N, C-alpha and C positions, 0 to 999 in steps of 0.2 A: 200299395204295389203299383208301379208305373205300367200303364197299358202296353207300352212298347215291349215290355218283358214277356207279354203274353201273346203278342201278335202271331209269331211263328207257330207255337203249339196249337193255337186255335185254328189257323189255316190248315194245319195237319189234321186236326180233329174233323173239320168240315169235309176234308177230302177223304178221310178214312173213317167216316162215322159208322158205317155198317160193313162188317166183314162177312161175306158169304163164304161158304166152304169151297172156294176155288183156289187153285194153286198156280203159281207163276209158271209160265212155259219158258224153257231155256231157248235162247237163240242159237246155241251151239252145244252139242254133246260129243265129246271125243269117244273113240273106242277105248276099251280098257288098255292102259299102258303098263307093260311089265318089262322085266329084263329080257324077255324074248321078243319084244317089239323092236323092229329095225331102228337103229339109232337111239333106242330108249326114249323116243319122242314122237310127237305129232305136230303138224302145223295147222294153222287155222286162219281164215279170212272171214270175219263176221260182219254182217250188215247191221249197223247201229242207227240207221236213219230214224229220226224222230225220238231217239233215246236221250234222256237227260241224265240217267244214272247207269252205271256199269258195275256189275257184280261178277267178280272172278272167283269161281268156286272150284275147289279140288275135293273130290269125293274119294273116300277110302274103299269104295266098291263093296262094302258089306262084309269084307273078310276079316274084320277085327282091327284092332289098333296095332299096326305093324310098322315096318321101317319105311313109311310112305313119305320120304323126302321128295319134294316136287319143286320144279323151277318154271316160272313163266319166262320164256326165252325171248329177248329183244321185243317186248310188248310195245306196240306203238299205235297211236290213233292217226288215221289218214283221212284227208278231206280237202275241200277247196283251199283251206288255209295251209295245206302242206302236211308235213309229218311231225308228230309230237310224241316223244318218248314218254311212256308212262312213268319211267323212273325220274322224269323231270317234274312230275306232278305230285302233289301231296294227297295221299288217300284220306278218305273220311274216317274209315275204320278198317281194321284188319285183325284177323283171328287165325291162329294156327293151333292144331291139335297137340303139337309138341314144339318146344323151342319158341321161336317167334318169327313173324314175317319180317324180312330184311331186304333192303335195297342192295343189289349187287353182291349179296352174300347168301349163303345157304341158311336154312333154318337153324343150323347149329353154329353159325357164325364163320364158317370156312369159305374159301373161294368156291364158287359154283362150278361144278364139273358134270357134264352130261355125256355119257358114253365115251369117257376118256378125254373129252375136249372141253377146254375152259369156256365159260360163258362170262363175257365181260360186262354185258348189260342185261339185267333181268331182275326178277324178284324171287327170292327163295322163301319156301314155306314148307309146311308139313300137313298132310291131310289128317282130319277134315279141316278145311280152310275156306274162309271167305274174305275177300278184299273188296272194298267199296270205293268207287270214284264218282265224282261228278263229271259229266262229259261236257267239255267246253264247246261253245258254238263253233261251227265251221269244220267239225270232224264227224264223219258218219261211217267209219269202218275201223274194226280192230284187227290188226295183223300181228300174229304172235306165234310162238311155238310153246309147247308144253312138254316137259320131259322129267324123267326120274333123275334126281341128283345122286351123285356117287356116294354121298353120305348114307343113303339108304340101300342102294344097290350093292354097295360094298359089304353089307352085313348078311351073314347066313346065306352066302352065295346068291343073293338077290331074290331068293325064293319068296320072301314075305313082302316084297315091294309091288304094289299094284294100285294105280290111281286112275281117275277119270277127270278130265277137265271140262267144265261147263261155264257158259257165259249167259248171264241174264241182264235184262234192262230194268227189272223191278225186283223187289225183295223176294228171294226164293221162298216159296211157301214151305212151312215145316213139313218135312216128309214129302218132298216133291216126287210125284210118281215117275217122272222121267228118269230119276236116278236109281230107282229100284230099292231105295233105302227102306229099312224097317223104321216105323215111326211110333209103334206102340207094342206093348206086350199083348198078344191075343188073349181073349177072355178065357179060352179053353186051357190056358196054361195055369190059371189060378186055382188054388185049393182053398175052399171055405167050408164052414159047417154044412152038413148034408141038406138041411132045410133052407139053405140060402143059395143065391146065385149072383154072379157078377155080370153086369152088362156095361157097355160103354154109354155114358150119358153125354159127354162132349169131348172133342179132341181138336188138336191143331188142324187147320190154321185159325180156328175161332179164338185161340189165345196161344201164347208161347211160354215156354219155361215157367210153369207156375211155382211160386214160392209159398203162397198162402191163399186161402179163400174163405169166403163167408157167404151165406145165403140170406137174402132179404125175405120179408114175410110174403112176398109175391112169388117166391120160388126161383128168383134170378140169382145166379152165382156171380159174385164179384171176385175177380181173380187178380192178385198182384203178380206181376211178371218180373223175372230176373234175367232178362236178355243181356243186361250189362253186368252180370255177376262177376265180381272181382275185377280182374284187369281186362276183361273182354271188350267192353265199350263198343258193342256191335250195333247200337242204335244211337246215333248222335243226338237225337231229339229226346233221349231219356227213356226210362221205362214207363210202363203203362198200368193203369187199373182198368181192367176189361169187365164189361157186363155181358154175361152169357145167359141165353134163355132158350127155352123150348116154346116156340110161338104157336105151334099147331097141336100141342098136347099129346104127341105120340110117344112121349117118354124119352125123347132124345133131343138135345139142344141142336138148333139149326141156325142160330143167329147170334152175332155178338157185335158190340160196338165199344169204342173207347170212351170211358168216363173222363179220364184225365191222363195226359202225358206231359211230363215236364222234364227239363234237363236236370232238375234237382232230384228227380226220382232215379236212384241208382240201386237197383235190386232191393226194393223195400221188402221187408220180411213179415209184414202184417197188414191186414185190411179187415175192418169191422164195419158193419152196416146197421144203423139204428134208424129205420124209416128213411128219412132223407138226409141223415147225417152219416158221413163216411169218414172213418178214422184210419189214417195211414201211418204206419210206423216207418219213418224215414230219418235215420240219424243225420244231423243232430236233433231233429225235431219230431215231436208227435203232432201230426197235422190233422186238422178237422176241416173237412169240406162240407158245407151245407148247400144242398141242391135246392135252392129256393123255388125254382119253377118246376121241380120234380120231373125233369125230362131225362134224367140219368146221363146228362152231358154237362161237364163243368164249364161254365161260361163266367169268366171273372167280371164281366159287365153286369151280370145279374146275380150270380151266386157268391158265396162267401168262402174264403180260405183263411184259416186262422192257425197260427202256431200255438197250440195249447200249452205245451211245455217244450223246453229246449235245453240242451246241455248233455246230450247222450253221445258218448264217443263211439266211433266205429262205423263211419259211412262206408257202405258197400263191404261190410265185414260180417261174417256169420255170428260173431260173439257180440252182437249189438242189440238194437231195440227190436222187440218182437210184438206180437199181436195183442190187441185189447179184447177182452170179453167182459160182458156184464155179469155181475154176481147176483145172487138171489136177494141180496140186501139193497139193490139199487146202486151199488158202487161199481166203478170200473176197475178192472184188474189188468196189469200188463207186466212184462218182465224184460230185463236187459241182461245180456251176457257180460263176461268179465273184461270187456273193453273199458268199462268204468263210466262214470258220469259225475257231473257237478251241475245240478239243476235246482231251480227255485220254484216251488209250487205257487198256486194262486193265493195261498195264505201267507206268502212271503217267508216261507220256511225253506232253507237251503240244505240240500243233501250232498255230501262229499263222499264219493265211493270209488276207491282205487284198489289196486292189488299189485303183486309183483308182475303180473301179466301186462298191465297197462295203467296209466295215470298214477304212477308210483309217487308222484309229488304230493298226492293227497291221501295216499294209502295210510290207514290207521288214524286218520283225523276224525274228530267227532262231527256229526251232523247237528243241525240246530235242535233236534229233539233230544240231544244229549247222549246218543248212542253211536257206536262205531259200526259201520257196515263195510263189507268187503266184496270184491269180485262181482259175480252176477247176482242179481237181486229181483225180488218181486215187489210190486207196488199195488196198494189199494187206495183209491181216491174217489172223491166226488166227481161226477161227470164234467163239472166245470173246471177241473184241475186243482181244486182246493183240497186241503186237509189230506195230503199224501201221507201214507204210512208205509214203511218198509216192513213187510211181513215175512220175509225170508231172504237169506243172503249167503254169500260165499260159495256160489255155484261156479262151475267152469263156464258152461254155455247151455243153459236150459233153453232150447229152441222155442218151446211153447209150453204153456200151462193151461189147466182147465179147472174151473171151480164148479162143484156140483150144487144141486138145489139144497143139499144138506149143509153146505158151507165148507166142504172139505176141498182143499187145493191139492191137485196132483200135477206132477211135472216129470219130464225126463231130462237127463243131462248128458251132454256129449263129453266123452272122455278125452284124455291125452294118451296114456297107455290103455290097455284093455280093462276099463272099469266103468263102462257106461251103466247108468242106473235109471230105474223108474221108481219114483218116490212119492209118498204122501208128505206134504210140506207142513211140518210143525209150525204153528204160528210163531213168528220171530226166530225161527230156527236157523242155525248156522250149519251149512253143509260141510264145511271144513277144508275146502280146496286150498286156501292160503292160510298162513299163520295169523293169529289174532291181532298182531300188530301190523299186518299188511305188508311185511317186508320179505317174507320167505315163501317159496313154493313148497308144496307138500314134499317134493323130492329132497329138499334141504333138511326137512325135519323127519325124514323116514328113519325109524329106529331099527337097530339090528333085529332080524327075525321077522319083521313085518312084511306081509305080502302086499301086493299093489293095492287091492281094494281097501284093505284096512288102513294103509298109510295115506292113500289119496283122499279118503273121506274121514281121516283122523278118528277112527272108531275106538281107539284106545285112549282118547283124550276127553276129559270132561268138557262139556260145552258144545259137542258136536251132535247133530241130530242123527238118528238112525237112517241109513241110506236107502232102505227098501230093497228092491230087487236089483242087485248088481250082477249084470249078466255078461260082462266081458267087452270085447271089441265091438265097435259099431259106430253108427252115426244117426242117433235118434233125432226126429224132426217134429212134425205136428202131433197133437194129442187131443182127444175129446172124450166125453163121457156120455154114454147112451142111457137115458132114463125112461123114455116111453116113446112109442111111435109105431112103425109098421112091422117091426120084428116081433116074433113070439115073446110072450111075457118073460120067459126064462133069461132073456138078454138084458132085461132091466138091470141097471147097476153095472154095466160093462164099461170098463176103462179101455180105451183103444190108443195105442202108441205106435207111431210110424217109426220103423227102423230101416232107413234107406240103405245102409250098407249090407243088410242081411235080407233085403227084398221081402219084407214081411211087415204086417200090422200085428203087433202083439196084443193079446187080449188078457185082461185081468178082471176078476170080480172081487174087489177088495172087501174083506170081512173084518169087522172089529175083532181084535185079538189083544186082550188087556187094554192098555192105553193107546196102542197103535193099530196097524192093519196087517192082516195076513194077505199077501199078494202072490198068488200062484200064476205063473206065466203060461199062456197058451199061444199058439199061432192061429190067429183069427183068419188071416188072409195072407197067402204067400204065393209067389210065382216060382219059388225055389224050395220045394219040400225036401229035396235031397241035401240041402244046405251046402252046396258047392259054391261058396261065395267067391266073388272076384271083383277087381277094380275098386277095392276099398283100402283104408289105411291100416288094416290089420291083415293077418295071414290070408292070402288068396292065391289066385292064379291068373294067367292071361285071360282076357275077357272077350270071348267070342260067342257066348251063349246068351241069347236074348232073354232067357229066364232071369238072368242077373242084371238086366237093364231096368227092372222095375225099381224106381227110386221114389217111394212115397214121400212127398213133401208135406202133405197135410191131410187130415181126416176130420170130417165134421158130420153133424146130423142135419139133414134138410128139413124144411117145414112139412114135407110130405111123410116124414118119419123114417126115410131110408138113410143109409150111411153112404157118404160120398168120400172118395179118395182121390186126391190130386197127385198125379205121377209126374215127376220131373223128367224121367226117362233119359238115362245116360249110361254108357259103359263104365263111367268113372264117378266116384263120389268121394268127398273128403279131400283134404289138402288143397282146397280152393281150386280143384281141377274140374274141367268139363271136357267132354270129347264129342258130344252130340252136336254136329254142325247144323242139323235141321231145326234145332230149338223146339223140338216136339214136346208135347205134353198131352195127357189124357185125364179126364175125370171119369172114374168108374163109379157105378152105383152098386151097392151090396144090399139086397133086399130079399124077401121071400120069393120063392120060385113063382113065376107068372105075375109078379107084382105090377099093378097098374097105378102109377103115381097120381095122387090127387092133392093139390095144394089148397087148403081151405081159404076161402075168401073172407078176409077179416074186415069188419067195419069197426075200426078203433074208436069211433065216436059213440058206440053203444056199449052198454055194460056186458052184453052177451059176447060181443067181439073182443072186449078187453079180457074177459075170463078165458075165452078161447085162445087168445094170444098167450096168456099166462100158462095155459096147459100145453103150449106148443112143444114139440120135440126139439126145436131149434133154439139154442140158448139166447141169442141176441133178439129173437122175436119175443121171447118171454119178457125181456126188459120193456118192450112197448106196452105190454099188459100191466106190468108192475107200475110203471110211471103214471099211467092214466088212472089206474085204480086207486093209487095213493092220492093222486090229485083230486079225485072225486070225494075223498074223505068218508064220512059216515054212510054215504049212499052205497059204499062197497062192502060194508060189514057183513050183511046177510049172506051174499053169495060167497064171500071169503070164508066165513065160518063153515059153510057147507063144504067148500072145497078142502078145508083143513081136515075133513073126515074121510077124504078119498082113500081108497084101498091101496093106491100106489103111494108109498111114503115120500117119494121125490115130488110128486104133484102136490100132496098135502103140505109138504114143507114150504112150498112157494107161497101159500096163503099165510102161513105163520109169520114169515118175514114182514109182510105188509101190515098185518094186524098189529104187530108190535110197534109199528111206526105211526099208526093212526091215533094212538093215545085215547084217553077217556073211555068211552063205551067199548070201543074195539079192544082196548087193552084189558078191560075187565072181562070181556067175552073170551078173550084168549086165555086169561088166567084161569077161568072156570074150566075151559076146555082142557087145560093142561094140568089141572090140580092133581089128577091121578098120577100123572107122569112125575110130578115133583115129589110125590109121596113114595116113589120107588116102583110104581107099577109101570106097565108098558115097556117101551124099548129105550135103551140108553140113547140111541140116535135122536129120538124125538125130544128127549130132555136136553140134549146137546143143541139141537136146532133152536129150541125155545130160549135157552140161555144165551146163545149167540145173537138171536134176534132182539131180545131185550137189551143186550149189551150194545148192539149197533144202534139201537134207538135211544141210547143214553138214558135208560130207565132210572129214575131216582132211587129205586129200591135195590140196585144192583148188589150193594155190599151185603144186605140181608140175604139176598138170594144166593150169593157166593158162600156165605156162612152155612146156609142150609144145605147146599149141594156139596160142601167139602166133606160131608159124611156119606155121600152117595155110594151105594155098593159097587158102582161101575167105575173103574179107574179112568175110563175114557171121559166120563162126565167130570171127574175130579180134575183131570188135566186142563179142561176148559176153564175151570176156576183159577188155576195157576196162571194161565195166559192172561186172564183179566187183571190179575194183580201185578203184572209186570211193570206197569207205569204208575202204580199207586205208591204213595209215601209210606215210610216205615213206621206207621202208627200202631198202637197196641192191637187194634182190631185186625189189621192186615197181617201183622206178624203172627197172631194167634191162629189165623186161618192157614197160613203157610206151615206152621208147626203141625197143625192137624193133618195137612196133606202129607208132610214128611213122615209122620208116624204111620201112615197107611201105605207106605212104600213096601213092596213085598221082597225087596232085596234082589230082584232079578229083572224087572221090567225097565229097560233102558229108556224107552219113550216116556214113561211116567217120570222117571228120575230127571230127564232133561226138561220136561215140562215144569217140574217143581223148581229146578234151577233157574229157568226162565222167569218164573213168577217172583223169585227172590232177588232178581237183578237190582243192584243198588241198595239192597237191604240185607246183604249176606251176614254181616257181623251181628245185627240185631236178631236175625232168625237163628243164627248159631247159638247165641247166648240163651235164647228162650228154649231152644230145642234140648240143650244139654244141662239145663239148670237142675241142680241137685242130683246130677248123675255123674258117677266116676267114669273116666275114660275106659277103664277096663270092663265096665258094665254096659257099654253101648251094644245095642242089638244091630241086626243087619240093616234095618231101616235107618237108624241114626248114623251108622258108619258110612252107608252109601250116600246119605244126604250131605254129610260133612265133606266127603270126597268131591261132590258136585259143587258145593258152595265156594270152594277155593278162597277161603278167607284167612287172613293173617291171624285173626282172633283164635283160630283153632290150632295154631302151631304148637303151643305147649302140650295140649292134650294129645295131638297126633304123635309128637315125639315120645310121649309116655307110652303110647300103644306100640310104637316101633321097638322100644327097649323092653317091653313086657314079655318075657319068655313064656309066661303062662298062656298067652293068647295063641291061637292057631297061626301058623306061618302065613296063611292066606290073608288073615286080618292084619297082620303086621306089614305085609307087603302092600296091602291097600293103603294103609296109613302112610307108608313111605312115599308111595306114588302121589297121594294127596298133597304131601308137602312139596313135591316136585312141581306142582302146577300152581302154587301160590307165588305171586309176583311181589315178594317183599324181602327185605334184608333178614328178617327173623327166620324166614323159611330157608334162605341160603345158609345161614349160620347153623340152623338145626340139622340140615343135611350134612354139613361139614362135621358136626359133632357125631352123627351116626357113623360116618365114614372113618373118623379118627378114633372113636372110643369103643365101638362094639368089637367084641372078640369073635363074632361069627363072620367068617370070611365071606360067605355068599352075600350076606346083608351088607357088609362093609364095601364089597366090590360094587354092589348095585347102587349104594349111596354115592360112591366115588364116581360112578358113571353119570349119575344125575348132576353132580357138582360140575363135572367137566362139560356135560351136555348143555347145561343152562348158563355156563360161564359166559358164553357169547350170545346168549338169548336174553331171557327176562331177568337174569341175575347179573348182567354184565357190569352194572354200575357198582356192584358189591365185590366183584372179583373173588368169589369164594374159592376158586381153584388154588389161589395163592396160599390158602390156609390149610390145605391138605398136608398130612404128614409127608415129609420129603419134598414139600413145595409143589408148585404147579408143574406137573409132568407133561404139560401141553407140548405137542410137537412143535419144534422150531420151524419157522417159515422157510421154505426152500424155493429156489428158482425153477420154473418150468417154462422152457422156451421151445417153441415149435420152429425148427430150422426152415429157412426159406430154400426153395429149390435153386440149385446152382446150374444156370444155363438151360437151354431147351431140352425137352425130353429125348431120351435115347431110344424110346420105344417107337414102333411104327404107329401109323394112324389107327384110330379105333376100327375103321373099316377093315384095315389089314389084319388087325388082331382077331376080329370076328370071323375071318376066313379060316382060322385055325380050328381044328376039332378039339373042343374042350373035354376034359375028363373030370366028372363030378367027384370021384374018389380022391384024386389028387387035389382038386379044388378045396375039398373039405379040410385037408391037411394044411394047405396054404392059408386058408381063411382063419386058421388058429392064430395068425399074427394080428387079426383084427379085434380079438375079444378083449384086448386091453382097453378098448374104447367103445366097442359095440356089443350089444346082445344079439346072439344068433341062437335061436332055440332056447335052451335052458342054460346056456353058458354066456359069460361075458359081463362087461360093466357098461352102465348106461351113461357114458360121457357123450357119445354121439348118438345119432338116430338108431333105433332098433332095426336091425337088418333082417329080422325074421319075416319072410314073405316078400322082401323088397324086390328080389329078382323076378317074382311072379307077377308083381303089379306093374312092372315097367318093361319096355322093350329092351332087348339085349344091348343096343347101342347106348341107352341111357345108363344102364348098369355099368357097362364098361367105362363110359366116360366119367362116372362118379369115382371110379377107382383110379383112372389115369389122370384125370384133371379134377380133383375134388374141389378146387376153388371156383370152378366154372359156375356152379349152382350150389348154394349153401342152404340146407334145410331150415325152415322156419323154427325158431326157438333154439337153434344151435349156433347162432352167430357168436364168434369168439370175441373176447375182450383182452386187451393187453394192459395189465396193471403194473405199476412200478411203485415200490415202497420207499419211504423216506429213510428209515433206519439203516438198512443194509443195501439200499438201492437194488433190490431184487426185481427181476422181471418175471412176472407170472402170467401165463396165457391159459385161458380156459373159458368155460361157460359160467357166467355169473348166476348163481342160484338164489342169492338174496342181496337186495340192495339195502343200504342203511349203515348202521354201525353195530357190528362189523359187516364188511362185504364178504360174502361166502362165495368162493370160486372153486369149481371142479375142473381138474386138468387131466391130461392123458394119464392112463393107468389108474383112474379113479381117485387120484390124489385130491382131497378136499381140504381147503385151507380157509381160515378166518383171518381177515386183515382189518385191524382197527381203523376206523375212518381217519384218525389222527396220523396214521402211518401211511396213508395213501397219497403218494406224491402226484401221480398222474394216472389217467385212465383213457384209453383210446379204443374205439372199435377196430377190430382187425379186418383188413380188406381181403384176407385169404382164409382158407379153411383151416381148422385145427387138425384136420386129418392129413397124414403124410401121403404124398403121391405114390404111385406104383414105383416110380424111379427111386424115391427115398426109402421105400420098403425093400428095395432090391428085387422087385418082381420082374420076371421076364414077360415077354408077350404071351408065351404059353401059360405062365402062371395066371395072368389076367384072364385068359380064355377059360382056364380051368375053374377059377373062382366064379366067373359068370355062369358057367355050366352048373356048378354046385348050387349057387343061389337061385337058379331057375329050375332046379331038379325037384321031383316029388319028395326026395329024402329030406331036403331042407325044410 
């Protein structure tokens, strides 16, 4: 790294090394400007002597996100060098709460008009807003006006427009007292269990916009900031990793400083601290900083910066690289959202992971380990970046994951429609968000009658892991697992998941249930017990209630044993939107009432200190104990054997993992300790931990142990055996164990069945042959029939077809066999399904078989074209042209401002909105071609809603960008949203028309520069119609 690349950041760090809790003072504050202010404007003449920077701020005055269009009128710098228009200078950064900051135009892109008079020279924006300039030498006054733009005043009679103009010469502190802005949710607003309390541990300006945090073993919080989240770019020097600490021991942080700030850091979503090693998740890289001199300030002249791994797509994108945590096995774990990745680990093994969402060019390609991975994924690896394993995949965007001391991985996953989930991650599990070939979204494969959660997580398909708790709309973020610490013992085993859209930390205490977990959701901490949600991507309302501004970004357990929650704090969440100009954030502590924090002083050079570190409530502190105890070898055996007897099963488990890796005497001691467990005594979780620990240690007797535990009474123990066998060859020993596992399937436990299928990966035909040997298809029991359904092997097709035609079998068994055929990717399966459709005399069965033939004709049976073999030929619908007409000439409707002066009628609006359901879902009606409009009017100001109707092409929602396809054969033009890329291309058009176009028939494909939605003019709507629809979409009835 060239020193010149670091000079500016280091100068910044020196200048800003310690941040005290002081706030910048404004040089100027205007009175509140409203439609009643004379001229709708104020004038200002501000002294800038000695100022090197200029911050122009527009505050929304705390009355919520309204029609706060604002203009800086004829802003100019004055001094000995004369007069310089700000519009002739380039700003360093600019942010607007809606629309964008524009030179000589309003935030909405129209000419600036203040009180009916045009403004030829100025800057248009929308509160909350900040614009940053460098002040050239020779200028020391700012002369300007500040006014309300007609774009806002013209709406709703101007009643919702109110702003205040402020001028600073340094960065405005988050939550500047001069503005009167709220900067945190007061602790008395929170509801937690009665024996706990919420206190503020740290708050801005000690840090800004926290995205993730970790605690080191000294009790310092390391906070990743997201000031430059998405397109904001509010700090030209890049985002920061802050170190926040309580220096006087009074239980509240009082000091912070910058560890590192780089232009390369753009809203990093993960930070982890292991002594003096700091790991930052910043796509495309997983960065490791080593603080050699241990002063908590990165200095490239002394310290080390290393790109541990690279190739993760999605810089400054939520669906990208997330935080690292250390597992009880000494491995590091991290996850990535479905922006995809192509990375090579330090063992020179390359992973290729794409999906229909991103990196389609490698979607469905095998990685070097021989497996196909899709979408979001979880990784387990050595701390040096070697021997990476993908241990779960096909997520949408799991923001964070947590591994327990027992070795169980839990995650939450952000949804697209309302199907967020909190899940236990089956090892190697496929969550089902994309098709297995990586070409189709779940929407393209949604079958008739499936509800959203079932379709999105493919719960009717073999090969998809159970999704856990699917709770609907939301925006889940950080997650942690409490095992021991300052809270009463009843909280041990508490899974905590941040739900930022619903202003809550969900609590679960997962309990083993068959092979999986029972997860009952509670609200552990919430600022909104009435559940009146707002400012989110699902049904809500306009957001003026501070109870809804609690946006938990992360939750973790500190080394003092308390729970800490980092609040992003914003009226808006989701859709890449932010509205909090103050960049505020707060870290709350949840602990027993009257809690006095004590952070143990650990001497990691002593065995006592190492054991204390291993016992720590803080997950990454435990890693320090693990690594040093393992390094000490046999000297650690005695205290570890003692620790393995601890009454807390999580603490005891931590010792087991290390003992298994010490070999020799330690391994024998562990075997003796666990002998009762392996004989079936004790708890299943202890046997699971022991098996996992020996497996991670590459114990030479693993196959014998697997054979022994294949008969364990606990299905949870047996599923671990299945996971172990996934990468083993199909030798007789492995196959016999898998058959034993299959025979013990109870016919109901989906988790167990999926575990069995995972273990049989690559060995399906051999396992099938051994499983059904000497057994007629008509004599299969539920265990065998279920196992065959999950195996998806062509070897089973003749027997499955026999079961379908066997009228002596129950209908449910025959239907299961038919569905099993449908998921086998072979010509024999396609032909068997055609035979059922053509030959059976049972109409319901024949119709179902015909459905599967047509369904798979463009999917995994496309090379066999089975639909052509159906009686009567392929009745597949002929391709039709679907063209969205362009608008002819300018709109005949008045401006949005004029439309919103009309009084809307919600009842009439509901009737008019009926024209929209051919493309949009509203409530329980409509088709999902375009964005779901349920709650849309409540999430956004009236002007945004009206403009979306009048000018749909002005802003097109993410994921609904149109494509214009043209075919070779008939030269048809088809416009719509592409649901699946590949062969064929699947496109959905207006009216829900879904068509499959063979790649060979695709002549051209162009992205559309306009919306697929017809404008108000094209729909024949009058100005009154638009006003009525806006009123309906914003009404409680909708």
